[in-house]
N, C-alpha and C positions, 0 to 999 in steps of 0.2 A: 668547444665553445667559441662562438664568434665574438669579436671585439665589439664593445658598445659603439653605437653609431655616433661618432663625433669627429670633428675636424681639428687636428692639432694646429695650434696657432703659436708658433715660436715667439712672435712679436719681438724680433731682434732689433726693431727700429728704436726701441728704448735703450739708451746707453746704460751700460752695466753699473755706472755710478748711482743710478736711481734705485738699485737693489739694496735693501737694508737687511743684513743678516744678524740675528741676535742669538746668543746662547745664555739661557737663564735657568736657575734652579726650578725644578718642576713645580714646587709649591707656590711659586709666584704666578702660576697659571690657574690657581684654584679660586680666584676671585670672580665675582659675577661678571664684570666687564670682559675679562679675558675669556671666560667660558662662553660668553655670547659670541665673541669673534671666532672662537674655536668651533662652536656648533655651526655657525654660518658657513665656515670653510668646509666642514665635513659634508654638509648638504650640497655644496657646490663642487665637490671633489670629482676629478675625472675617473678615479677608481675608488669605490667605497671600501673602507676598512674600519669596521666597528672597534677593532682592538686598539686603534689609535685615536678613537673619539674620546672626549673628556670623561664621559660617564663610565668608560671601561679602563682607560689608561691611568687616570689618577688613582683609583682604588688599587690597581695593579702595582703602581709605583709605591704607594703607601705600604702595600703588603710585602713586596719583594725587593725594594731598594732602600733598606734600612740605613745604609751609610750615605744616602743621597749622592751616589756617584753619577747618576743619569742627569742629563740636562734636556731642556726642550729647545730644539733649534727651530727658529721661525724666520721666514723670509717675507719681507713686505716690499711693495713697490706702489708708488702713487697713493700712499696712505692705506692700501688694502693688504690684508694678510693673504698671501698666495700659496704658502706651503708651511707644513709643520711636521716634525717627527721627533721622537725621543732618541737621543744619541749618547753614547758612553765610550770612554777610553778603555780598551781591553789590553791587558799586559801580555796575553798569550793567545795563540791561534792554534786550535787543536793541540798537538803535543809540542809545538814549536814556541819558543819565547819571542814572539813577534808582536810588538805593540801596534795596535791599529784602532781606528775609529770604527764604531759599529752602531747600527740601529739597535736600540735596546729591546730585548726580547725576554720572554719567560715561557715556561712550559705550557701555559694556557692561552698564549697568543698564537693564532694560527695563520696570520698574514702579517707581513712586515712592510707593506707599501706605504710610503708617506702619504699624508693628505695633501693633495695638490689641486689647486683650483683649475678647472677645465679651461684650456686655452693658454695656461701659463706653464706648461710642462718644461719647455726648454729653459725658460727663465729660472724656474726653480732649480733644475739640475745645474745650470751654470752658476747660480748663486751658491749652491751647496759645495760644488767642486772648487770654486774660487776661494771660499772660506776654508775648506779643508787643505788646499794648497798652502795657504798662509799659516794655518795652525800646525801643520805637520812637523816643521822643524822644532818648534817649541815643545810640542807634546811627544816628539819622538815617534810619531805614527808613520808606519810604512805604507798603509793603504786604508781604504774605506771598504767595510764589509757590510753587505745588505742581505740578510737572511730572509727566507720565506717571501720571495718576490714572485708575483704572478707573471709568468712569462708570456701569456697571451695578450696582455694589456698594452695599449699604446704608450702608457707612461714608462714602462720598463724598456720598450723598444726605443723610445726617445732617448733614454740615457745611453744605451749602447750605440745608437747612431751618433750622438754627440761625442762620445769617446773616440769612435772611429774617425769622425771628421777632424778632430783635433789631435789625432795621433796619440791619444792617451791609452796606456795599456789597461785592459780590462778583460775579465773572463767569467764565464759561467762555470763555477767550480762544483756544483751539484745540481742535479735535476731529478725530479720525481713527479709522479702524477697521482692525483687523488680524485675520488668520485665527485661528479658534478651533475646536477640536474638542470638541463637546458634543452627545451624542446617546444615546438609549436603544437604538439599533440595534446589531446585531452588526457586527464589522468587515466581513464579507462583504456584509451588507445595506447598510451605509453606503456602501461602495465602489460598489455597484450603483446606488444613488441619486445619488451624486456625479458619476460619470463615465458617459458614453454607452457603449453596447456596443462601438462602433468603437474608442474609446480604450482600453477594458479589453482588447480583443483585441490591440491594438498593444503594450500593456504585457506581455501574456503572450508575445507574439512576442519582445520585447526580452529578457525573462527567459530564454527558451529559447536565443536566440542568444548571450547572455552565458555561459550554462552550457556552450555549445559551446567556449568559449575555455579552459576548464579546470574544475577542481573548484570549484563555486560553493556557498558555505555561508553560513548566517546564525547569528549569536550574539547573545544578550541576556544581560546580566549586571547584577546589583544588589548585588554584593559589592565588596570592595576588592582582590580578588586580581588581580595584574598591572596595577594601575591606573597605575603609573609608566610602564610601557612603552606602555600604551594611549594615554596623554596625549602622549607624544613622537611616536608614530605619527600621531596626529590632527594635531598641529602641522605635521609634515612633509607630510602629505597636503594640508592647507589651503595651505601655502606653495608647493606644486607647481602650484597652479592660478592663476586670474586674480588672486586676492588677493596672491599672491606677485609676480606681474608688475607689479602696481600698488603694491607695497610696503605693502599694507594688511593683510597676514596677521598673525596674532597673534605668530608667531615673530619677526617683524621689529621688534617693539616690546617691549623687555625688561619693561616694566611690565605690559603686557597679558598676555604669556606667563607672568609670575610669578603674576598673578591667576588665570589659567586653571589653572595647576598646583595652586596652593594650594587654590582653591575646590573643584576636583574631588576632590582627595585627601581633604579634610575631609568633603565631601558623601558620598563613598563610605563613609567610616568611620562616618558617622551613618545610613547606609541611605537617603540622600536623592538618590542618583544612579542613573539607569538608563542603561546603555551599550548601544548597538546597533552591530553591525558586519556588513557584507556583505563576504565575502572571496572571492578567486579564487586558487586554489592556495595558500591560507593568507595571501595578501596582501590587506589591507583595501582595498577599492575604494570604499566609502562608510561613513561613521561618523556617529553622532548621540549627543548627550548630552542627556538629559532630567533636570530637577530634579523630584523627587517631593515635593510639599508638600500632603498631603491637606487638604481634598477636591479640590485642584487640582494641576496640574503645569505645567511650563514647558519647551518645546522650546528649549533654550539655544543649542547650536551644532551645525552639521552641516558635513561636508566630503565631497567625492567626487573620484574620479580622472577628470579631464577628458579624458584620452586615450581613455577609454571612454564618452564622452558620448553616442555613437550608441546605446548600450544603456540610457541613463538610469539609472545605478546609484543616484543620489540619490533618484529617484522610487521605484524598487523598494524602497529601504530605508524610505521613508515608508509604503509599503503595509504593511510589517511593523510599523511604528509604530502602525498603527490598532488593534493589540492593546490599547492603552490603554483602549479601550472595554470591554474585558472585566474590567478591574480593579474590585474592590469598593470600594477605598479612594479612587479617583480618579473624579470625575464630569466633569472638563473639563481641557483642555490649552491653554494660551496659546502661540501659535506664536512669539512674540517677533520676528516678522518685520515688515518694512516693509509699509505699506499697499500693496495691489495687487501683492503678490509674485507673479511669473509662475508659480512652481511650486506653492507650498503653497496659494495661493488657489484653484487648480483642483481640489484634493483635499479640503481642509477647507472646508465650505460655511457654517459659522457665522462670525459676526464679533463681535469684542470692541471696544466703543467705549472709546477712551482719550483723555484730554484734559488740558489745562493750565488750572489754576484760579488766579485772583488774588483776594486777599481784603484789604480795607482794614483797617488797624490804627491804633492811636493814638487821639488825641482827635478832636473834631468837625472842626477845621480840616484836620488831616492826612487824615481820611477824605474830606472834601469835595474836596481836591486830587486824591486818588486816584480819586474817582468821575469827575472830569473827564478824567483821563488814560485811565481805563478806557473811557470813551465814545469817545475819539479812537481808541484801539486797535481797538475793535469796529467802528468805521466803516471802518477800513482792512483789517480781517480779516473777510471774510464768513463764515468758518467759526466765528467766535466767537459765543457767545450770552450776552447779559447776563443776570444773575440779577435 
C-alpha cells in the first residue's frame, strides 16, 4: 500500500509551551461538545482509525473498562484539538512485571494509531513524549507501548524519526502483515489478476449452484434503515457457526454484543457503515460490515451460513465487496483479518504491515534500563527490529 498523499508539517516554529496536554476520565468525553471536537479531529486525521473514533471507542470503554482505568489523552495547541488517544497504565508486559504506559486496546480493536490532525504529527508526538517523560517517575512507567500501529503510514514514521533525532531509545518489537485491498484496477480486472482462471470458474459454478437452491439476491446499504434487525440477524448467523460452537461468537459475550450493536447503529447514523448481505429466499446466508473512513475503509466483521459452506457464500460476498475499488472516496480497505487468513489472503493480494512499538520515556537512567530490556526482547523475538 502506498502512503496517502500528504505533506508532513512538523510546525516546530511554535514553542512547546503552546502545547496543552490533558489526561481525563473517558466519560468526560461523552458530552455533545467534546464529541463534536472529537468527530472533527477524526475527519481531519492524517491516518483514519475508526476504533478510536467516539462512536466506537466510547462503547468499547463502557464494555471493557469497568474499573475506569483508561484515560483520554488529548493535545491541543492554538485552541485546536490536534491529537487524541486512549491510554492506560499497565502493571506487566508479557510475562515480565514491567510497568508501562500503553495505548488502550481490546480484542475487537484492529488498529491502535492515535487520531492526529494532518500537519500536526511532530507536534503531537512531541507533546505525548514530553508528557510521558514527566509522568514516568510518578507512575513508575518504564516505557510507552503502542500496539497495532500501521507501519506504512507517515504518522508512525514520524514518531520513529523523532526518536532517532532526539536519541530516544525505541524499537519495533513485533511486525506482521494482513490482507489489504488497494489497487487502481476495476473489480473485474482485480479478480482476474488475483485468482487463476480455474478458481474463478469454480466460484462461478458455486454461485450458479447456490442460485439453484432458491432466490439468490445481493444487497448493499449505507443508510440506517433496518439497522437493528440487520444487527440481530448478523449476531444470530455468526452464533450458528463455529464461533457459536466454540463459545466465541459475539452474541455469547454481552459486552462484545453491546459494542457491536452500539457501534454499528452510530456508524450507520453517521454514514460510516456499509452493509453487505447475500440472501437466499430472503434469508441472509452471508453478511459483512465495512467501516467507511475516507480515504480508507475497514472490513470489520463477516459471517456466513456454514450449512452452505460447499457453495462458499462468504467468498461470493467478498467478490461483491470488491466494488470498494470503484468508490471515489476510498482508496484502500484494511481487512482487519489475522495474518495468513485462508480466505481473504487468497482474494486480496496487497498486504498492510502492522507492528507494536515500544518507546523509552523518563530520564537517562530510566531510558538506559529500557534500552537493556528492549535489547533482550529483540533477541528473543526475531520479528522485532530495533530502531
